[in-house]
N, C-alpha and C positions, 0 to 999 in steps of 0.2 A: 391720450391723455397730453395736456400742455402743463407749462410753469405758470401760465396766466400772464397778467402784466409785469413789467419791469418795476422793481422798487425803487422809487425815487424819493431821496431825502435831502433836505436842505442842509448843505454845509457851511457852517459859520465861517470857515476859513476862505473859502472861494466867494461865499455870499451868493450862491446860486443852487437851484435844484440839480442834483447829479443823481445818475443811476448808480446804485450802491452793488459792489461786488467784493467779496472777500479777497484778500491778497494772500492767503497762504497757499502752500503748495498743493493741499488737497482740493482747495477751491470751494470748500463748504463751510469749515469752522470759522467762526466769527470771534476776534479776540477784542473783547468789550472792557474798558475800564469806566467806573463811575465814581465820582467824588461823592463820599458818604457824609454821615452826620458827625458832630461833635458829641462825644460821649459823657457829656456832663450835665445834661437837661433832658426833660420829657420831649418828644417830637411833637410840634404842633401841626395843624392841618397844612400849614403852608410848606412845612418840610416834607409831609407825607405827599404832597403833589407830584414832587418832583421824582419820586420812586415809583409811582403809577405811571408817570410819562415815561420812564425807563423801561417799566415793564410792558408798556405797549409797543415799544420798540423791539424788544426781545420776542414778544409774541408775532410781531411782523415778520421777523427774521426766521423765526421757526416755521411761519405760514409759508414762505419762499423755500423752505427745505434746507435751511443752514442750521448747523448747530453752533451752540453760543457757549465759549469760556468766558465768564465774566468774573471780575473782581471789584469788590465795592468797599472804599477805604472806610475804616472806622477810626476817626480821629480822637486818640486819647493821650495825647500829648499837646498841651495848650500852654501859651505863656501867661494868659490871664489867670488871675485868682479864681478859684472854686471854693463853695462852701465846704469847711472842714469836714471830714468823714464821708464826703460823697464816693459812692462805689460806681465807677464808669460800667462795669459789667452788668449792674442792675438797669442802667439806661439803655445798654445794648440790647438786653433782652426785651426790655419794654418796646423798643424800636422795631426788633425782629417779630415780635408778637402782633405788633399792629400791622406790620407788612403783610404777614399771614392772615390777618383779618380782612385786609384788602385785596387778597387773593393775589398778592405780586409773587411772581416766580422766584424761588430762592437763587441767590448768586453762588457760582462755583466757589468763590473765596471770598471771606470777609476779613481781610488782614488788619491788624491793630498797627497803629503808626509805631508804637513801643516795639514792636516785633522786627521791625526793620531799620533799628538804629544803627547796627553794624554796616548794613549795605548803604545806609545815607552817609556815614563818615567814608566808607571808600569812595562813593562818587564826589562828594566835597574834596577830599584829598587829590583825586585825579583831575578835577577842575582846577585846583589850585596849581598842580604841577604842569599843567598846560597853560597857563598863564590867564585862565577865565576868572579866578578869584584872588582876592587880596584879603590882607588881615588888617583889622583895625583894633583898638583897644576894646571893642565891644563883642568881636567876633569875627567871622569869615564871610566877606560880602562877595556876590557875582558881579563882574563887570559888565555891565549891559552895552558898553560901547564895543565891546569884542563881537557883537552880534550885529551885523548890518541890517537886518530886516527885524529887529526886535519890535515887537508890538504889532505885528501884521494881523494877528488874530483880533486884536481890537479894532483894527482900521483907523489907527489914530496916529499922527506924527508924534516923534519923541517930545516935542514940545508940549503937545497937549495929553501926553500919556499921563494917567493917574500916578500919583507919587507913590512908589512902592512902599516907602516906609510911612505911610499915612501922615506925612506932613512934620514928623518928628525930625528935630535936629540930631544928625548922627555924626559926630566928631570922626573925622578920617573917611568918610564916605565920598567918593569920587565923583559920582553923577547921581542925580536925585532919583533916577529909576533903579539904582543898584538895589538889590535885596539880600537879606540875609540867608546864608546857607548853614550857619552855626551861630548860636549866640550865647556868649559866655556868662555865666553866673557871676554877678557882681558880689563881692566879698561882704559878708555881713547882711544881705538880703535874702527874702524868701526865694528859694530856688525854682519858683515858677508855680503854676496853677495846679499842677499835678503833684507837687513835691518830689519830682523825679529830674535827675540829672545824671548826664553821662561823662566819663571821660573822652578826650578826644585829642590830636594832635595839637589843637588849639587852645586846649584848656578844658575845665569841666563846665558843662553847659546843656544845651539842648539843640535839636535841629530847628531851623527855619521853617516857616509854616508851608512851603511850597515842596521842599524836599521828599516828605513821606510819599507822596503820589508817584514821584519817578522811581523812587527805590521799590515800592510795592509792585508797580506796574512792570518793571523789568524782570523782577524775581518771579513773578506769578505768571505773565502772559508773554514774556519775550521782549526783544529790542524794539520791536515795531508793533503798533496796534492798529486795528482796523477802525474803531470807533472809540470816542472819548466823549462822555456825557457830563452833564452838570447844569446848574443854574446859569441864567443869562448875566446874571450879577458876577460871575466867575470869569466871564469873557474878558473883561478889560483888565485883570490884574493877575489873579491866581493862575489862569490857564496861560496866559501870556508867559509868565515866569516859569512855569512848567515846560513848555515848549524850549525856551531859552537854555534851560540848563541841562534837560534832557538831550538836545541835538547838540549842544557843545561836548556833552560826555560821550555820546555816540560816535560822533565824528563821521558820520555817514552822509552821503549825498541826497538821500531819500529821507522825507519827513518821518518823524518819531509817530505822528498819528495821521492817518489820512483822511479821516472824516470827524468833524466836530459837530456835535448835536447838543443844543443848548434849549432849555425849557423856559418859559416865562414864569411869573411869580404868581401867586394865589394871593389876591388883595383882599381888604376888608373895607367897605367904604371908599374903594378906590385907592387906598393907602397901603403900604406894605405891612404885612403882619407883624406885630412886634411880638418878641418872645415873652414877656411877662403879661400879656393880654390877649394873645390869639387864641382860638378856640382849638380843643383837642378833640380826638376821636371820641373819648370819653364822654365829653359835652354833648356830642351828637347822639349817643346812646342815652343818656338821660333825658334827651329830648324826644325820644321815640325813634330815632333814625338808624337804619341799618347800615353797616359799612358799605354795602353795595349801592346804597342810595348816593352816598357821597361820591363812590367810584363812578356812577353813571352822570352825577352833576359834573364832574370833571370832564367827562368825554363831550360833553355838549359844546365845549370850547376846544380850540387848537392848542396843542401842547406848546407851540411856540409862541403863543401870546399870553399876556397877562390876562387872568380871569379873576372877576371879583365874587367873592362867596357871600351868598344869602341864604339865612334860613329858609325863606320861601321857596327859592330855588332847589335846595335839598329835599324839601317836602314834595315839591312837584315832581323830581326825579324818582323819589320813592313811589309815587303814584303811578308814573309811568313804567317802571320796573314791575310793579304788581299787575298792571294792565298786560305787559307783554306776558308774563308767567301764566295769567288766565287764560291766555288765547293759545297755549300750546296744545296741539292735537292730544287726544287722549289716547292714541295708539301708541305701540311700544317704539322708544326712541331708537335712533342709528348708533348710538354709543358715542364715545368721546374719539376725536381725531385732532390733528395739529396742522396739517398742511393742505394747501390747495389740491394738490393732487389727489389726496384722500377725499376731499370733499366732492371733487368732479367723479371720481370713482364710484362713489355711493349715491349719485343723483339717479332717479329713475330715468331711464333713456327716453321717454316720452314726455317728460315733464320740462316743457320749454320755459314756463315760467319761473320754475325755481332755478333753471339753468342761467336765465336772465338775472334774477337777483343776485346769485352767487357771482357771476361775472362783474356786476356793478359793485358788490361788498370788495371785491379782490381789486378793482379799479380804485375805489376809496381808499383802502390801505395803503396802495401803492403810490398814491398821490400825497406824499409825506404825512401819512398817518391821519387821513381826515375821519377821524371817529364821528363828527356829527353826521356826516353823510352816510357812515355805516348804519347808526341808529336810524337815520331816515329811512334808508333801503328796508330795513329789518321790521319797521313799524308799518311800511306798506306790503311787505311779506305777508305779516300775520292778518292783515285786513284782505288780502286777496281772496278771491273767490275761485281763481284759476288754479291756484297751485294743489298739489296732491299733499296728503297728510305727511308721506314719507320725504316729499321735497322740502315742506316747511321744517321738518326735523333737521334736514341736512342744513338749511339756511341758518337754522337756529344755533346748530351745533358749529357751524363755521364762525357766526357772530360770536358765540361763546369762545371759541378758540382764539379769535383777535381782540375781544374786549374783556374777558374774564370776569363777567357779571353774575355768574350761577345760574345761567338762562337754562341749563340741564338739570339741575339738581336742587335749586332754592324753591322751597314751598312758598306760595303766596301768603300762607298763614303766618311765615316767620314775620312777613312785613306788616300784616295786620297787628301781631302781638307787639311789635316795635312802635305802634301809634302812641304819641304822648298824651299824656293827661295836661289839663291845664297848668297844674303845679309845676309840671317839668318843663314848661316853656321857658325861655330867657326872659328875665324880669322886664326888660325893655318892651318886648312884644306883649307880654301879659298886660303890663300897665297901660299900653295903647288900647288893647280891647277893654279893659275896664274903663277907660275914660269915655270910649265911644258908648258903651252900655249906660253909664251914667248920663251922658248926654240924651240918649234915647229916653231913658227913664224921665228926665225932666221935659222932653218934649211931650211925652204921653201925658205926664201930670197937667201939662196945659192945653191938652187936647190938639197938639200940632201933629196929626197923624201923618201929614206928608213928611215932615221931618223924620218921624220915628221910622217911617217906612224907608225913607232915603238911607238911614243908618243901618236899618236891618240888612238892606241890599249891600251896603259896604263891608259890613261884617261877613255876609256870605261870601263875597269876592276874596275876603281873607281866610276863607275855610272854617268859619266860625258859625254854628248853629246855634240859635237862642231859643229858650223856652220860657214863656211868661205864665207864672203861677200866682193869680191874684195880683198883689203888689210886689212880687219877688220875681227877678229875672235870672236865670241860671244859663250858662253857656258850656257848649262841648266843642270839640275839634272835629271837623269832616276832613278826611284826606282821601281824595280821589282826582280823577282827571280834570275836574271843572277848577280845581286851584291852579290859578295862573302860575308860571314859573317865576316870574320877577316882580309880583304884586308887592306894593309897599305896605305899610301899617300906619301910616300918618294920619293924623285926626283933622 
């Protein structure tokens, strides 16, 4: 038995692919910290994408034989106002339920920021005593001039570093990049978005936005982390400040985090998803899409890059998933497994085709989590005439261990049941179809059969089947592999 290829991941700190190896004494456990959601609103698809990306990382680590101890921060302390009566734990439950719907492996710890305020105060107090922090009328600030390589994660000069206080004027702040460790509550004002403040050596107030991650990471995972994940938008400010305060507090020569992994954004119309108008997982369900279709859609892109969400792309992903499921061999499956070694052990000795596909899948995941290549190998495997049924089951189970798409358990009928009706489609797409049908009806009325046939072909390309009954035309949706992944609906 072998361990397969070496796992290589892009490190945002060094800006290069590196072979990943845990630094712990046992050589197997990986200490992984993930920035989590703010607990005051429902998670939209753009937020959920990040945690599917982290889940792929966890599955790859497990595939290579590593155990993972993961902490994912839940931010329930914010400075901004939130609607009166908001219960953050209801949003936390909604978030965790949706991660389960997307087959995301649960973290070991889900710390709330409010649970670690005492630890934050101890860290901030130590930083002040060591000369890394100073007081102002509004609170306690970290002095970034004390950190010679401040901003190295962002790869920017200090003069170009984004203003840590978001361009607001802070009386008494020494440097434009200095950031708050503790914010005082101004007399007579609302005490903050959560209505919660705490006593501290600097007065009553609340912690700054970067301190919770340091405190929870130290408390739950120890002084040094193997991996830290988050959105690429965190790389230029939040994570820069986490590094500065954590390494100043630890005072050690070794880095606080060895490997930084950042995922790209999920966009809509190539624009960032805005919280007030971004689609949610429930919107996909109402449009007839299974959560695994969305998960498969995400895996067609690379975690490191931005990905533009389209309804047509998700529909095509659902068709692809159903096609994969219908091509599973009818014989008994080999059962679930998690590691490359388990997969290799279960392969039929004489099935060289299955062995080749397994090696290709292993190479793909080890090449910085290349999920698109895994999918390509999987689709070739289910079409192969040389692979044995048992070998194909092993390949499918290996892909499931890495991709988490329900390839071993999902019934194709579940995807058929999720097909949308016309009424469930987003109004913009439904209106586009209605306009095309109206144009076709007008063409038929003037006996322009060429135009009518051209519109029928355009509708078919969009996955729409039309039926003419006398002067009336009705339409239904068709969802199969013929529907193109990125077809638009323009007229």
